[in-house]
C-alpha positions in Angstrom: -78.3 32.5 -4.9 -78.8 30.7 -8.1 -79.2 27.0 -8.8 -76.2 24.9 -8.2 -74.9 22.4 -10.8 -74.9 19.0 -9.3 -76.2 15.6 -10.3 -79.0 15.9 -12.9 -78.9 19.6 -12.5 -75.4 19.5 -14.0 -76.7 18.6 -17.4 -78.6 21.9 -18.1 -75.6 24.1 -17.3 -73.4 22.0 -19.5 -75.9 22.1 -22.3 -76.2 25.9 -22.0 -72.4 26.2 -22.1 -72.3 24.1 -25.2 -74.8 26.4 -26.9 -72.8 29.4 -25.8 -69.7 28.0 -27.4 -71.7 27.2 -30.5 -72.7 30.8 -30.8 -69.2 32.3 -30.5 -69.3 33.6 -34.1 -72.6 35.4 -33.2 -71.5 37.4 -30.2 -74.9 38.9 -29.4 -76.6 35.5 -29.3 -73.8 34.1 -27.2 -74.0 37.0 -24.8 -77.8 36.5 -24.4 -77.3 32.8 -23.7 -74.4 33.6 -21.3 -76.6 36.1 -19.5 -79.3 33.6 -18.9 -76.7 31.0 -17.8 -75.1 33.3 -15.2 -78.5 34.3 -13.9 -79.6 30.7 -13.5 -76.3 29.2 -12.5 -74.1 31.9 -10.9 -71.8 29.2 -9.4 -72.2 26.7 -12.2 -69.3 25.0 -14.1 -67.8 27.3 -16.7 -69.3 30.4 -15.2 -66.2 32.4 -16.1 -66.4 31.4 -19.7 -70.1 32.4 -19.7 -69.2 35.8 -18.2 -66.5 36.2 -20.9 -69.0 35.4 -23.7 -71.4 37.9 -22.1 -68.7 40.6 -22.2 -67.7 39.8 -25.7 -71.3 40.2 -27.0 -72.1 43.4 -25.2 -71.3 46.6 -26.9 -69.7 49.8 -25.6 -69.9 50.6 -21.9 -72.1 47.6 -21.2 -69.3 45.3 -22.5 -66.7 47.1 -20.5 -68.9 46.7 -17.4 -69.2 43.0 -18.1 -65.5 42.7 -18.4 -65.1 44.6 -15.1 -67.6 42.3 -13.4 -65.8 39.2 -14.6 -62.5 40.6 -13.3 -63.9 41.6 -10.0 -65.5 38.1 -9.6 -62.5 36.1 -10.7 -59.4 38.3 -11.0 -57.1 35.3 -11.2 -59.5 32.9 -13.0 -58.7 30.9 -16.1 -60.2 33.5 -18.4 -59.0 36.6 -16.5 -56.0 37.3 -18.7 -58.1 37.1 -21.8 -60.8 39.3 -20.3 -58.2 41.9 -19.2 -56.6 42.0 -22.7 -60.0 42.2 -24.5 -61.1 45.0 -22.1 -57.9 46.9 -22.9 -58.6 46.4 -26.6 -62.1 47.8 -26.2 -60.7 50.8 -24.3 -58.1 51.4 -27.0 -60.8 51.3 -29.7 -62.8 53.8 -27.8 -59.9 56.2 -27.7 -59.2 55.6 -24.0 -55.5 54.8 -24.5 -54.3 55.7 -21.0 -56.9 53.3 -19.5 -56.0 50.6 -22.0 -52.3 51.0 -21.2 -53.0 50.3 -17.6 -54.8 47.1 -18.4 -52.2 46.0 -20.9 -49.6 46.6 -18.2 -51.6 44.4 -15.8 -51.8 41.6 -18.4 -48.0 41.7 -18.7 -47.4 41.9 -14.9 -49.7 39.1 -14.0 -48.5 36.6 -16.6 -45.4 37.9 -18.4 -45.0 34.8 -20.6 -48.6 34.4 -21.6 -50.0 34.8 -25.1 -52.0 37.8 -24.0 -48.9 39.4 -22.5 -47.1 39.2 -25.9 -50.2 40.7 -27.5 -50.3 43.4 -24.8 -46.6 44.3 -25.4 -47.3 44.7 -29.1 -50.4 46.9 -28.3 -48.3 49.1 -26.0 -45.6 49.4 -28.7 -48.2 50.4 -31.3 -49.6 53.0 -28.9 -46.1 54.4 -28.5 -45.6 54.4 -32.3 -48.9 56.3 -32.8 -47.7 58.8 -30.1 -44.6 59.3 -32.2 -42.3 57.8 -29.5 -40.1 55.5 -31.6 -37.8 54.7 -28.6 -40.6 53.6 -26.4 -42.1 51.6 -29.2 -38.7 49.8 -29.7 -38.4 49.1 -26.0 -41.9 47.6 -25.8 -41.1 45.3 -28.8 -37.7 44.1 -27.5 -39.2 41.1 -25.6 -41.1 40.0 -28.7 -38.5 40.4 -31.5 -35.9 38.2 -29.7 -38.2 35.5 -28.5 -38.6 32.5 -30.9 -41.5 31.2 -28.8 -43.7 34.2 -29.8 -46.4 33.3 -32.3 -44.8 33.7 -35.8 -47.4 36.2 -37.0 -47.0 38.3 -33.9 -43.3 38.1 -34.0 -43.3 39.2 -37.7 -45.6 42.1 -37.0 -43.3 43.1 -34.0 -40.2 43.0 -36.3 -41.9 45.1 -38.9 -42.8 47.7 -36.4 -39.4 47.5 -34.8 -37.8 48.2 -38.2 -40.0 51.3 -38.5 -39.1 52.4 -35.0 -35.4 51.8 -35.5 -35.3 53.7 -38.8 -37.3 56.6 -37.3 -34.4 56.9 -34.8 -31.8 56.6 -37.6 -30.7 53.3 -36.1 -30.0 51.7 -39.5 -27.8 48.9 -38.2 -30.5 47.7 -35.8 -33.2 48.2 -38.6 -31.1 46.0 -40.9 -30.7 43.3 -38.2 -34.5 43.3 -37.6 -35.1 43.1 -41.3 -32.8 40.1 -41.5 -34.6 38.5 -38.6 -37.9 39.1 -40.4 -36.5 37.6 -43.6 -35.4 34.5 -41.7 -39.0 34.0 -40.5 -40.0 33.7 -44.2 -42.4 36.7 -44.0 -41.9 40.0 -45.6 
């Protein structure tokens, strides 16, 4: 096992975590620091955040493997929902839509009111739209368009996509209602 963070030994892990956070705009550097952190302090404070930084900075299959390792290690940890969503986004970007959809569904199932769940719903709606399934797209967006607690930018994007889905189904009344809701947000 690696070194534990206690007493004076707690300063080094905290310093490394601070450096990892400072490198977040440079994912590869953050990933390298995070890798060193988890090797030296596998049970240290902030280990899940370090694993997340490691996954974010790793490309392709290595990044996906890092996300899987984090989720295996801490499936219900404080960063698990973020990791699940980001892994789904990576899968979608790699053209692995079915695998991404499974993770998006897990995000929604595990914490239906979380920020990541709202983003996962939008991603599932977008996938349905790209598959030319306007009805499934509209169903996926329903929890977002009617929820005033959803982030305004995400709600606006959901309403815009809902309008397209509704009009694609010749549901002009619903499309007009969504357009009015979008206009009420002050975004067009």
